[in-house]
DOROGU-946185 format. One line per field, with one value per atom (N, C-alpha, C): residue number from 0; residue in three letters; atom name; x, y, z. Coordinates in Angstrom, 3 decimals, padded with zeros to 6 digits. Example, Ala and Ser with C-alpha at 12.3 -4.5 7.8 and 13.67 -1.06 7.14 Angstrom:
2
nr 0/0/0/1/1/1 $
rest ALA/ALA/ALA/SER/SER/SER $
atom N/CA/C/N/CA/C $
px 013.190/012.300/013.200/012.850/013.670/012.900 $
py -005.690/-004.500/-003.300/-002.250/-001.060/000.030 $
pz 007.800/007.800/007.800/007.080/007.140/007.870 $
END
This chain:
156
nr 0/0/0/1/1/1/2/2/2/3/3/3/4/4/4/5/5/5/6/6/6/7/7/7/8/8/8/9/9/9/10/10/10/11/11/11/12/12/12/13/13/13/14/14/14/15/15/15/16/16/16/17/17/17/18/18/18/19/19/19/20/20/20/21/21/21/22/22/22/23/23/23/24/24/24/25/25/25/26/26/26/27/27/27/28/28/28/29/29/29/30/30/30/31/31/31/32/32/32/33/33/33/34/34/34/35/35/35/36/36/36/37/37/37/38/38/38/39/39/39/40/40/40/41/41/41/42/42/42/43/43/43/44/44/44/45/45/45/46/46/46/47/47/47/48/48/48/49/49/49/50/50/50/51/51/51/52/52/52/53/53/53/54/54/54/55/55/55/56/56/56/57/57/57/58/58/58/59/59/59/60/60/60/61/61/61/62/62/62/63/63/63/64/64/64/65/65/65/66/66/66/67/67/67/68/68/68/69/69/69/70/70/70/71/71/71/72/72/72/73/73/73/74/74/74/75/75/75/76/76/76/77/77/77/78/78/78/79/79/79/80/80/80/81/81/81/82/82/82/83/83/83/84/84/84/85/85/85/86/86/86/87/87/87/88/88/88/89/89/89/90/90/90/91/91/91/92/92/92/93/93/93/94/94/94/95/95/95/96/96/96/97/97/97/98/98/98/99/99/99/100/100/100/101/101/101/102/102/102/103/103/103/104/104/104/105/105/105/106/106/106/107/107/107/108/108/108/109/109/109/110/110/110/111/111/111/112/112/112/113/113/113/114/114/114/115/115/115/116/116/116/117/117/117/118/118/118/119/119/119/120/120/120/121/121/121/122/122/122/123/123/123/124/124/124/125/125/125/126/126/126/127/127/127/128/128/128/129/129/129/130/130/130/131/131/131/132/132/132/133/133/133/134/134/134/135/135/135/136/136/136/137/137/137/138/138/138/139/139/139/140/140/140/141/141/141/142/142/142/143/143/143/144/144/144/145/145/145/146/146/146/147/147/147/148/148/148/149/149/149/150/150/150/151/151/151/152/152/152/153/153/153/154/154/154/155/155/155 $
rest MET/MET/MET/VAL/VAL/VAL/TRP/TRP/TRP/HIS/HIS/HIS/PRO/PRO/PRO/ARG/ARG/ARG/ARG/ARG/ARG/VAL/VAL/VAL/PHE/PHE/PHE/VAL/VAL/VAL/THR/THR/THR/TYR/TYR/TYR/MET/MET/MET/SER/SER/SER/GLN/GLN/GLN/VAL/VAL/VAL/GLN/GLN/GLN/VAL/VAL/VAL/PRO/PRO/PRO/PHE/PHE/PHE/GLU/GLU/GLU/VAL/VAL/VAL/ALA/ALA/ALA/VAL/VAL/VAL/GLN/GLN/GLN/ARG/ARG/ARG/LEU/LEU/LEU/GLU/GLU/GLU/PRO/PRO/PRO/VAL/VAL/VAL/LEU/LEU/LEU/THR/THR/THR/ASP/ASP/ASP/LEU/LEU/LEU/GLY/GLY/GLY/GLY/GLY/GLY/TRP/TRP/TRP/ALA/ALA/ALA/HIS/HIS/HIS/GLU/GLU/GLU/ALA/ALA/ALA/TYR/TYR/TYR/ARG/ARG/ARG/SER/SER/SER/GLY/GLY/GLY/GLU/GLU/GLU/LEU/LEU/LEU/LEU/LEU/LEU/ARG/ARG/ARG/ALA/ALA/ALA/LYS/LYS/LYS/VAL/VAL/VAL/GLY/GLY/GLY/PRO/PRO/PRO/GLY/GLY/GLY/ARG/ARG/ARG/THR/THR/THR/VAL/VAL/VAL/PRO/PRO/PRO/MET/MET/MET/LEU/LEU/LEU/ALA/ALA/ALA/LYS/LYS/LYS/THR/THR/THR/VAL/VAL/VAL/LEU/LEU/LEU/MET/MET/MET/GLU/GLU/GLU/ILE/ILE/ILE/GLY/GLY/GLY/GLN/GLN/GLN/THR/THR/THR/GLU/GLU/GLU/ARG/ARG/ARG/HIS/HIS/HIS/LEU/LEU/LEU/ASP/ASP/ASP/THR/THR/THR/PHE/PHE/PHE/ALA/ALA/ALA/VAL/VAL/VAL/PRO/PRO/PRO/ILE/ILE/ILE/ALA/ALA/ALA/TRP/TRP/TRP/ARG/ARG/ARG/ALA/ALA/ALA/SER/SER/SER/GLY/GLY/GLY/ALA/ALA/ALA/ALA/ALA/ALA/MET/MET/MET/LEU/LEU/LEU/PHE/PHE/PHE/PRO/PRO/PRO/GLU/GLU/GLU/MET/MET/MET/THR/THR/THR/ALA/ALA/ALA/GLU/GLU/GLU/LEU/LEU/LEU/ARG/ARG/ARG/LEU/LEU/LEU/VAL/VAL/VAL/ARG/ARG/ARG/ALA/ALA/ALA/THR/THR/THR/GLU/GLU/GLU/ASN/ASN/ASN/ILE/ILE/ILE/THR/THR/THR/GLN/GLN/GLN/ILE/ILE/ILE/ARG/ARG/ARG/LEU/LEU/LEU/ALA/ALA/ALA/GLY/GLY/GLY/SER/SER/SER/TYR/TYR/TYR/SER/SER/SER/VAL/VAL/VAL/PRO/PRO/PRO/PHE/PHE/PHE/GLY/GLY/GLY/SER/SER/SER/LEU/LEU/LEU/GLY/GLY/GLY/GLN/GLN/GLN/MET/MET/MET/PHE/PHE/PHE/ASP/ASP/ASP/ASP/ASP/ASP/ALA/ALA/ALA/ILE/ILE/ILE/LEU/LEU/LEU/HIS/HIS/HIS/LYS/LYS/LYS/VAL/VAL/VAL/ALA/ALA/ALA/GLU/GLU/GLU/SER/SER/SER/THR/THR/THR/VAL/VAL/VAL/GLU/GLU/GLU/ASN/ASN/ASN/PHE/PHE/PHE/VAL/VAL/VAL/THR/THR/THR/ARG/ARG/ARG/VAL/VAL/VAL/ALA/ALA/ALA/ASP/ASP/ASP/ALA/ALA/ALA/LEU/LEU/LEU/ARG/ARG/ARG/LYS/LYS/LYS $
atom N/CA/C/N/CA/C/N/CA/C/N/CA/C/N/CA/C/N/CA/C/N/CA/C/N/CA/C/N/CA/C/N/CA/C/N/CA/C/N/CA/C/N/CA/C/N/CA/C/N/CA/C/N/CA/C/N/CA/C/N/CA/C/N/CA/C/N/CA/C/N/CA/C/N/CA/C/N/CA/C/N/CA/C/N/CA/C/N/CA/C/N/CA/C/N/CA/C/N/CA/C/N/CA/C/N/CA/C/N/CA/C/N/CA/C/N/CA/C/N/CA/C/N/CA/C/N/CA/C/N/CA/C/N/CA/C/N/CA/C/N/CA/C/N/CA/C/N/CA/C/N/CA/C/N/CA/C/N/CA/C/N/CA/C/N/CA/C/N/CA/C/N/CA/C/N/CA/C/N/CA/C/N/CA/C/N/CA/C/N/CA/C/N/CA/C/N/CA/C/N/CA/C/N/CA/C/N/CA/C/N/CA/C/N/CA/C/N/CA/C/N/CA/C/N/CA/C/N/CA/C/N/CA/C/N/CA/C/N/CA/C/N/CA/C/N/CA/C/N/CA/C/N/CA/C/N/CA/C/N/CA/C/N/CA/C/N/CA/C/N/CA/C/N/CA/C/N/CA/C/N/CA/C/N/CA/C/N/CA/C/N/CA/C/N/CA/C/N/CA/C/N/CA/C/N/CA/C/N/CA/C/N/CA/C/N/CA/C/N/CA/C/N/CA/C/N/CA/C/N/CA/C/N/CA/C/N/CA/C/N/CA/C/N/CA/C/N/CA/C/N/CA/C/N/CA/C/N/CA/C/N/CA/C/N/CA/C/N/CA/C/N/CA/C/N/CA/C/N/CA/C/N/CA/C/N/CA/C/N/CA/C/N/CA/C/N/CA/C/N/CA/C/N/CA/C/N/CA/C/N/CA/C/N/CA/C/N/CA/C/N/CA/C/N/CA/C/N/CA/C/N/CA/C/N/CA/C/N/CA/C/N/CA/C/N/CA/C/N/CA/C/N/CA/C/N/CA/C/N/CA/C/N/CA/C/N/CA/C/N/CA/C/N/CA/C/N/CA/C/N/CA/C/N/CA/C/N/CA/C/N/CA/C/N/CA/C/N/CA/C/N/CA/C/N/CA/C/N/CA/C/N/CA/C/N/CA/C/N/CA/C/N/CA/C/N/CA/C/N/CA/C/N/CA/C/N/CA/C/N/CA/C/N/CA/C $
px 004.951/006.381/007.053/008.128/008.882/010.004/010.094/011.151/012.397/013.537/014.822/015.678/016.306/017.128/018.281/018.564/019.675/020.980/022.013/023.338/024.197/024.894/025.762/027.183/028.127/029.510/030.297/031.213/032.061/033.422/034.473/035.822/036.726/037.756/038.759/040.081/041.166/042.502/043.432/044.390/045.466/046.697/047.817/049.010/049.830/050.593/051.449/052.860/053.819/055.209/055.584/055.009/055.209/055.310/056.319/056.392/055.132/054.767/053.543/053.446/054.501/054.471/054.207/054.797/054.584/053.133/052.621/051.233/050.253/050.493/049.611/049.657/050.856/050.994/050.269/050.260/049.624/048.117/047.612/046.197/045.258/045.502/044.571/044.423/045.495/045.287/044.686/044.965/044.373/042.859/042.387/040.949/040.358/041.063/040.601/040.482/041.486/041.455/040.329/040.132/039.133/037.711/037.427/036.054/035.791/036.797/036.619/036.382/037.022/036.784/037.779/037.331/038.184/038.876/040.037/040.809/039.974/039.313/038.524/037.362/036.694/035.566/036.033/037.182/037.742/037.967/038.512/038.811/037.557/036.560/035.377/034.315/034.473/033.512/032.192/032.214/030.988/030.510/029.270/028.758/029.373/029.831/030.492/029.928/030.078/029.630/030.810/030.581/031.602/030.890/031.561/031.008/031.510/030.618/030.985/030.205/030.891/030.236/031.202/030.754/031.596/032.620/032.844/033.899/033.580/034.582/034.421/033.509/033.330/032.565/031.113/030.418/029.017/028.816/029.341/029.310/027.913/026.898/025.572/024.947/025.567/025.044/025.705/026.646/027.280/026.220/026.371/025.380/026.098/025.603/026.140/025.645/026.565/026.218/026.674/026.091/026.582/027.553/028.744/029.761/030.093/030.189/030.565/031.892/032.836/034.142/034.171/034.457/034.505/035.880/036.025/037.278/038.334/039.493/040.565/041.136/041.707/042.309/043.695/044.701/046.098/046.700/047.341/048.107/049.487/050.339/051.712/051.774/050.993/051.064/049.772/048.791/047.532/047.028/046.269/045.601/044.226/043.185/041.823/040.978/040.140/039.222/037.828/036.926/035.548/034.854/034.137/033.399/032.016/031.092/029.744/029.245/028.466/027.844/026.446/025.641/024.249/023.866/022.882/022.427/021.969/022.270/021.889/020.410/019.803/018.380/017.741/016.500/015.776/016.568/017.045/017.931/017.336/016.008/015.406/015.527/015.868/016.007/017.403/018.360/019.749/020.308/021.294/021.927/022.707/022.836/023.706/024.927/026.112/027.360/027.995/028.443/029.230/030.511/031.666/032.917/034.058/035.200/036.426/037.530/038.164/039.359/040.541/041.392/042.485/043.799/044.809/046.181/046.878/047.613/048.308/049.746/050.684/052.099/052.273/052.586/052.789/054.261/055.144/056.590/057.165/058.468/059.113/058.735/058.563/058.301/056.985/056.125/054.839/053.711/052.700/051.506/050.300/049.502/048.257/047.131/046.253/045.069/043.864/042.967/041.803/040.554/039.520/038.207/037.281/036.742/035.822/034.578/033.441/032.208/031.004/029.857/028.606/027.611/026.632/025.598/024.242/023.256/021.893/021.271/020.425/019.711/018.263/017.844/016.458/015.462/014.207/013.080/012.948/013.347/013.077/013.579/012.740/013.164/013.387/012.628/012.853/014.243/014.584/015.903/017.005/016.759/017.748/018.000/016.938/017.110/017.918/017.621/018.366/019.821/020.048/021.416/022.160/021.518/022.155/022.480/021.594/021.764/022.738/022.661/023.415/024.105/023.360/023.828/025.134/025.309/026.544/027.761/027.611/028.717/029.041/028.011/028.209/028.918/028.493/029.126/030.590/030.884/032.275/033.105/032.551/033.249/033.483/032.495/032.620/033.747/033.777/034.805/036.182/036.280/037.557/038.018/037.102/037.431/037.933/037.277/037.662/039.063/039.336/040.657/041.726/041.434/042.391/042.764/041.783/042.072/042.941/042.661/043.488/044.917/045.050/046.378/047.158/046.507/047.168/047.675/046.853/047.233/048.336/048.349/049.396/050.764/050.767/052.046/052.720/051.970/052.513/053.274 $
py -139.840/-139.999/-140.067/-139.339/-139.318/-140.340/-141.188/-142.196/-141.602/-141.776/-141.327/-142.554/-142.617/-143.790/-143.942/-145.165/-145.482/-145.328/-144.761/-144.649/-145.774/-146.456/-147.565/-147.212/-147.407/-147.030/-148.211/-147.889/-148.905/-148.274/-149.060/-148.557/-149.701/-149.357/-150.337/-149.608/-150.251/-149.682/-150.659/-150.095/-150.859/-149.974/-150.519/-149.685/-150.125/-149.178/-149.443/-148.995/-149.705/-149.334/-148.296/-147.126/-145.986/-144.764/-143.905/-142.684/-141.834/-141.153/-140.361/-139.379/-138.617/-137.612/-138.259/-139.422/-140.139/-140.626/-141.142/-141.630/-140.501/-139.330/-138.183/-137.809/-137.790/-137.463/-138.476/-139.725/-140.777/-140.883/-140.257/-140.439/-139.924/-138.727/-138.175/-139.077/-139.502/-140.395/-141.749/-142.205/-143.459/-143.314/-142.228/-142.008/-141.895/-141.243/-141.129/-142.504/-143.354/-144.704/-145.539/-145.452/-146.294/-145.920/-144.673/-144.269/-143.611/-143.487/-142.799/-141.312/-140.761/-139.369/-138.478/-137.379/-136.419/-135.531/-135.015/-134.152/-132.954/-132.279/-131.096/-131.442/-132.562/-132.965/-133.340/-133.999/-134.365/-133.110/-132.079/-130.840/-130.077/-130.080/-129.261/-129.988/-131.287/-132.025/-132.277/-132.420/-132.697/-134.117/-134.388/-135.745/-136.564/-137.737/-138.601/-140.006/-140.742/-142.133/-143.053/-144.077/-145.077/-146.382/-147.440/-148.740/-149.076/-149.159/-149.463/-150.700/-151.743/-152.982/-153.812/-154.918/-155.722/-156.576/-156.353/-157.057/-158.516/-159.343/-160.770/-161.472/-160.883/-161.550/-161.776/-160.723/-160.831/-159.926/-160.319/-159.419/-159.028/-159.836/-159.500/-158.353/-157.926/-156.813/-155.488/-155.494/-154.249/-153.322/-152.031/-151.043/-149.826/-149.291/-148.039/-146.931/-146.070/-145.022/-143.666/-142.625/-141.273/-141.002/-140.559/-140.312/-138.827/-138.289/-136.898/-136.853/-136.097/-135.920/-134.515/-134.414/-133.107/-132.470/-131.357/-130.601/-131.365/-131.583/-132.285/-131.398/-132.052/-131.336/-131.902/-131.059/-131.486/-130.921/-131.795/-131.407/-132.045/-131.806/-132.297/-133.812/-134.559/-136.021/-136.701/-135.941/-136.527/-135.823/-136.579/-136.052/-136.700/-135.892/-136.426/-136.012/-136.956/-136.727/-137.156/-136.195/-136.566/-137.126/-138.225/-138.812/-139.232/-139.274/-139.759/-140.462/-141.521/-142.146/-142.616/-142.605/-143.069/-143.724/-144.569/-145.289/-144.309/-144.638/-143.750/-143.872/-144.984/-145.184/-145.830/-145.546/-146.093/-145.881/-144.654/-144.331/-144.706/-144.623/-144.921/-146.399/-147.253/-148.684/-149.075/-148.159/-148.480/-147.512/-147.974/-147.092/-145.966/-144.859/-143.762/-143.777/-143.676/-143.721/-142.340/-141.935/-140.722/-141.158/-140.806/-141.323/-140.341/-140.711/-139.959/-140.951/-140.727/-141.485/-140.684/-141.319/-140.592/-141.336/-140.594/-141.101/-140.526/-141.382/-140.959/-141.446/-140.543/-140.934/-141.818/-143.100/-144.030/-144.037/-144.166/-144.070/-143.334/-143.259/-142.565/-143.182/-144.499/-145.190/-145.948/-145.743/-146.447/-145.438/-145.586/-144.740/-145.612/-145.165/-145.861/-145.279/-146.143/-145.748/-146.166/-145.218/-145.537/-144.933/-145.736/-145.240/-145.466/-144.399/-144.483/-143.684/-144.262/-143.554/-144.224/-143.763/-144.353/-144.360/-145.239/-145.323/-145.383/-144.949/-144.977/-146.326/-146.782/-148.043/-147.709/-148.014/-147.716/-148.716/-148.364/-149.233/-149.547/-148.652/-148.799/-150.098/-150.716/-151.921/-153.097/-153.169/-154.219/-154.052/-152.811/-152.525/-152.833/-152.566/-152.857/-154.361/-155.148/-156.612/-157.072/-156.511/-156.842/-156.415/-155.256/-154.789/-155.752/-156.141/-157.067/-158.406/-158.868/-160.182/-160.152/-159.146/-159.172/-157.853/-156.760/-155.494/-155.012/-155.176/-154.700/-155.447/-156.735/-157.503/-156.993/-156.649/-156.090/-154.743/-153.911/-152.598/-152.753/-153.659/-153.897/-154.379/-155.284/-155.810/-154.714/-153.851/-152.748/-151.800/-151.437/-150.528/-151.183/-152.451/-153.166/-153.223/-153.523/-153.592/-152.242/-151.165/-149.822/-149.483/-149.712/-149.411/-150.293/-151.548/-152.456/-151.991/-151.536/-151.016/-149.768/-148.902/-147.689/-148.101/-149.021/-149.480/-150.109/-150.966/-151.617/-150.575/-149.578/-148.551/-147.638/-147.352/-146.490/-147.170/-148.491/-149.229/-149.134/-148.799/-148.810/-147.556 $
pz 056.243/056.435/055.065/054.913/053.669/053.769/052.738/052.718/052.089/052.757/052.232/051.960/050.786/050.472/051.464/051.804/052.693/051.919/052.530/051.923/052.495/051.610/052.008/051.575/052.469/052.201/051.654/050.750/050.134/049.847/050.014/049.763/049.322/048.584/048.185/048.000/048.412/048.283/047.593/046.901/046.293/046.331/045.958/045.854/044.662/044.141/042.999/043.336/042.778/042.985/041.921/042.114/041.226/042.131/041.923/042.732/042.577/043.629/043.670/042.509/042.261/041.191/039.829/039.588/038.327/038.251/039.357/039.384/039.086/039.668/039.415/037.937/037.350/035.925/035.043/035.459/034.663/034.876/035.920/036.255/035.171/034.651/033.660/032.440/031.787/030.640/031.042/032.261/032.739/032.808/033.382/033.457/032.059/031.174/029.792/029.163/029.345/028.780/029.376/030.677/031.338/030.968/030.838/030.600/029.268/028.435/027.173/027.383/028.398/028.764/028.038/027.504/026.827/027.857/027.486/028.381/028.842/027.928/028.273/029.198/028.940/029.775/031.166/031.258/032.559/033.391/032.776/033.494/033.899/033.090/033.365/034.178/034.376/035.194/034.496/033.166/032.431/032.705/032.335/032.423/031.304/031.638/030.671/030.753/029.692/029.692/029.941/030.729/030.998/031.312/031.155/031.501/032.898/033.860/035.233/035.634/035.946/036.349/037.165/037.680/038.549/037.810/036.535/035.814/035.601/035.767/035.493/036.495/037.664/038.714/038.312/037.901/037.502/036.281/035.095/033.955/033.486/033.727/033.252/034.035/035.127/035.890/035.528/034.573/034.158/033.576/033.822/033.403/032.862/031.743/031.240/032.156/032.573/033.520/033.000/033.571/033.378/034.504/034.158/035.163/035.180/036.375/036.547/037.287/036.744/037.361/037.942/039.242/039.893/039.782/040.434/040.435/041.242/040.629/041.332/042.426/043.433/044.549/044.793/044.740/044.872/046.149/046.916/048.096/047.967/048.915/048.848/048.638/049.407/049.357/048.916/048.435/047.991/046.733/045.950/044.764/044.736/044.770/044.883/043.686/043.229/042.128/042.578/042.801/043.139/041.895/042.073/040.957/041.445/040.518/040.812/039.569/039.761/038.599/038.929/037.875/037.993/036.670/036.721/035.530/034.469/033.206/032.106/031.757/032.074/031.812/033.020/033.269/034.428/035.711/035.894/037.022/038.375/038.510/039.809/040.188/039.232/039.513/039.978/039.865/040.161/041.197/041.963/042.954/042.272/042.974/042.555/043.461/042.859/043.609/043.636/044.800/044.978/045.668/045.091/045.634/045.398/045.934/045.704/045.385/044.251/043.880/044.384/045.181/045.819/045.628/045.210/045.193/046.420/047.131/048.349/048.289/048.591/048.661/049.893/049.684/050.794/051.210/050.242/050.468/049.258/049.190/048.071/046.723/046.687/045.423/045.378/046.356/046.384/046.548/045.699/045.758/046.050/046.998/047.332/046.483/046.013/045.259/046.091/046.320/047.150/046.512/046.434/046.025/047.207/047.739/048.877/048.537/048.820/048.522/049.130/048.670/049.141/047.992/048.110/047.087/047.766/047.013/047.525/047.204/048.088/047.877/047.536/046.301/045.923/046.525/046.543/046.915/048.396/049.268/050.694/051.296/052.134/052.850/051.903/050.813/049.823/049.198/048.867/048.325/049.316/050.587/051.618/051.726/051.610/051.641/050.425/049.264/048.046/048.179/048.793/049.014/049.934/051.018/051.959/051.302/050.418/049.794/048.620/047.763/046.507/046.172/046.235/045.692/046.308/047.618/048.247/047.702/047.452/046.865/045.460/044.707/043.371/043.481/044.414/044.605/044.994/045.919/046.311/045.132/044.345/043.178/042.132/041.948/041.000/041.410/042.683/043.192/043.097/043.459/043.352/041.896/040.986/039.571/039.064/039.453/039.029/039.521/040.812/041.393/040.762/040.526/039.913/038.503/037.744/036.401/036.467/037.424/037.607/037.965/038.921/039.351/038.198/037.430/036.290/035.291/035.034/034.062/034.599/035.901/036.474/036.455/036.421/036.389/035.031/033.984/032.621/032.304 $
END
């Protein structure tokens, strides 16, 4: 029997009192500021380094990761950025996250920010127990921290 890692879903939403068009214009430099991503790399979807961790909640669990930014997708009321990250070293010991950062026009002057994705749980049933006990809380905190940083930067 072949073991396949379990995928666990995680999402977080926030909103900013910023018109959608302004939020979309501010998103690229915000992503650059948050992850140290260059304009050209953001556009081409290269692998980039960023610090992704649960922030103040459990700072000792922060891990340097390789981040991949996919092709953005723009519609009338939404702007989506596919992202994925995985540990830069000993990748098999850490979950891999695949997600989508999405801006949505909520009202004329309010934009919703949502990060929704899933991550793999390494180490089979042992990993699942660790996920149930600790890892899922870390993942939720990481996603909340990421969205909060995006929201704070879009307000500026």
